[in-house]
N, C-alpha and C positions, 0 to 999 in steps of 0.2 A: 414580352415578345422577343423572339430570337430567330434571326434569319441567317442562313448558311452563307448568302452572298456577301454579307458584311465580313464574315470570317475568312472567306476566300481573298477578300481585299486586305485583310489584316496580315495574311501570309506574304502577299505580295509586298506590303508595307515593310515588313521585318526585312526583306531581301535588300530593298533599295535605301532604307533608311540609315543603314551602316555606312553609306557613301555621303551622307549629309553632315559635313563637318560642323555646321552650326545648329544641329538638333540639340534639344533640351530634354535630358532625362533626370528626373528628381527622384527623391525618396523621402517619405515622411513617416514618423512614428504614429501609433494610434493616439497617443496622448496629444501629440501636436494637431492631428486631424479633428479630435474632439473638442478642441479649444479655439479653433480658428477657421475662417472660410478660405479655402484655397482657390486662387485664380487660375483658369486654365485657358490658355491661348490657342485658338483653333485656326484652320484654314479651310476654305471651300475646297470640295473634292478630296479631302484628306481626312484620315481618322485619328482620333487621339484615343490611346489605350490606357486604361486604369487597371491595375493589377493589385489584387489584395492577397492577404495570407489566409483567408478563409472564404468560404462561399458566399457569393452575393445573392442576397434573398429578395431585395426589391430596390427599385430606383425610381425617381420621379424628378421630372424637370418642369419649370414653370412656362415653357413656351414650346409649340410644335416646331419651331424653326431649327430644332436639333433632332437627329434621330439618335435615340438612346437604346442600345440593346446590350444584354449581359448573358453570359453563360459561365457556369462554375465560378472561378474566382476572377474573371475578366469582364470588363465593361467597356464598351465601344462607343464613342461620341463622334458624330459626323454632323457638322453644320450643314443646313440645307438653305440659308437665306443670308445674304449679305446685310450687314449692319445690325443684326439681332443679337441680343444678349439676354441671359437668363440665369437663374439659380438651379442647382442640382443637388438632390439629396440622395445618398447611397446607403442602404442598410445591409450589413453582413450579418453573420449568425450571431454576433455579440456586440457589434458597435454600430454607430451612425457617423456618417462623414457628410461635410457640407462643402460645396463648391460654387463658384461663380463662373459661368462660361462667358468670356469676353467674346465681342464681335469678331467674326473671321478676319484674320489679317494675312500678312505675308507668311509663306511657307517657312522661311528661315527663322521666323520668330516663334513658330507655334511650339506647344507642348506635345511632343510625339507620344511619350510614355511617362506615366507617373507610377511608381511602385509604392504601395503602403504595406510594409512588412512589420510585424511585431517583433522587437528584439528578443532572442532567445534568453530565458532567464539563466543567470550564472548560478550553478548548483554550489553552494557553500559546503564547507566541511561538515558543519552540523547537520545540513540537510542530507548529505551523503550517509552519514552515520545513522540518521533517522531512517532513511530507506533500507539500509542493511537490517536495522532493529526490526523494521516493519516486516521484512521478508523473513527473518528468522522466526519471529513470533507467530507469523501466519503458518509457516511450516510446521512449527511445533503444535500449533492448536490443531491443524488438520492431521497431523500424524499421532496425536496423543490417543491413548486408550483408557477407558475407565476401569478401575478396579473395583470389583464387587466387594464391599465390606459389610454386607447386611448381616452376617453372622456374628459381627461384634457388637454386644450390647452395652449400653451405659451401665455402669456399675458404681454406685455410691461408694465413696471412700478410695477410689482408685483414679490414676491418670490414664486416660484411654487414648491410644493412637489409632488412627484410621488412615489407610492407604487409599488415595483417591484416584489417582491417574499415573500413567507411566508413558514415557516417550523416549524413543531410541534414535541417537544420531549415529554418525559414521563410526564414532569411537567411544560413545558415552551413552549412559542410561540415566534419564532424569525421572525422579520419582516425586510426586506432590502428595503431601500428607497434611493431616490435621491432628492436633493435640488438644485434648480437653481435660481441664482440672475439675475433677469431681470430688475431690477431697476437701477437707475444712481448713486447710492451711496452704499458703502460697507455694507454687512450684516454679522453678526456673529451669528452662532448657539451655544448659551450659555447654552440651556437647552432644554429638551423634555418631554412632558407629555402624557401619555397614557390614554385613556378614552374608556368605552363602552357606546354607546348610546342605551338607552331603548326606544323602539317604539312599544307601545301596539297595535296600530291600524294604521298600515303603509298603505298608499294609493297605494303601488306598491308590488309586490311580491319580497320579499327579496331574496328568493331562486333563483330567475332569475338573481340576480346580484352577486351570490356567485363568490368569487375570482375577483371581479371588483371594482375598485375605483369610487366613486360617484362624479358627477359634482354638482354645486350648485342647479341647477333646480331639479335633482333627489333627492338630500338630503332633500329639502323642502317636497317632497312627502313622504319621510320616515316618517316625523312628530314625531321626537324624543322628548319625554317629559321629559327625565332625563339623566344626564351625570355622569357616575360612574367613579371614579378615580381608575386606575389600578396601579399595583406595578411594577415600571420600574426596573428590577434586574441589567441590565447593558446596556450601549450604547457605540458604537464604531463609529467613525467618521473619515474619511480620512483628511479633512481639515475643520476647524471650521470658519475661516475667508474667506468670498467669496467677491471678487472684483466684479464689474458690468460685467455681462456676464459669470461669473465662476459657475461650478457646482461641487458638492460633493456627495459622497455616503456614507451610514452608515447602521449600523444594531442596532436594539434595541431589547432587551430580555425582555418579559413580563413573570412574574413567574405565569402563569396561562394558562389554556387550555380552548378553546371556543367551543360551540356547533355550529352546522350549522346555517348560517344565522345571526351570531352575527355581529352587526355594530361596528367597531372599529374606533377611531380616534387617529392620532398622531398630538399632537399640539405643534408649535415651537414659539419662541419669535416674537411678532408682528413687521412688518416692517412699521414703521410709524404708520399710522391709519389703515393699512390693517392686517387683521387676516391671519396668516399663519399656515395652518393645511391641513391634507389629511385624508379622510374618506373612508373606504372600507368596503365590506360585506366579512366576513370570510367564 
């Protein structure tokens, strides 16, 4: 139940309560409120205000000798009968509070207002770093683009590299890849190089292969005439040593952005006499 009349009285109370030098204004934390019963001193023809840090959902008093009303984050208590006392329970969105309403007494001793605000959590350095990491990862996941590597087939006796996705930041390009060892001997990923292949007169439309990995036959039609070394700023790999049949995943960071239809190559250590690399069109 909510009545505008009580809130009009509440506004008047705020105006003159500042002149009461003997007024009592307290504050308590949710932890304190959950573990104790708080006594509230009231006075006839006066209102006691409880204010919380979240919306009041429900309130219940054990006696009709007190008028209890609430709205949003405030609850108003007005005693209606001298000599009456009762208990009061208040439920907010996440907590419950218990009070004991003392019999109405003198105005100078009453509890005019009681604020119950949860302390703001102190953000630690680790929490701040976690938040920054969360934002960066979320941004990366939302902005990443899948690379189509369906033209690359598993071939027994070779180490296969597939480009999985790319993501571009303000000054870098991130490439996620997979390496699978289909040979009968161990393979170690000891290094990685990035190149841009320059093809002045390709025999195919590079734009039609955007975000696609190229097989050997298509790569020949690209007819690259120059291989430019790229700056590898960072590389991360789950596992470097691959037994026969094993697969690993990694990410390489190239400190450069590329225009549409740029042909990029990731080159890995050779497997015996076989060249290990992946070429895709950005």
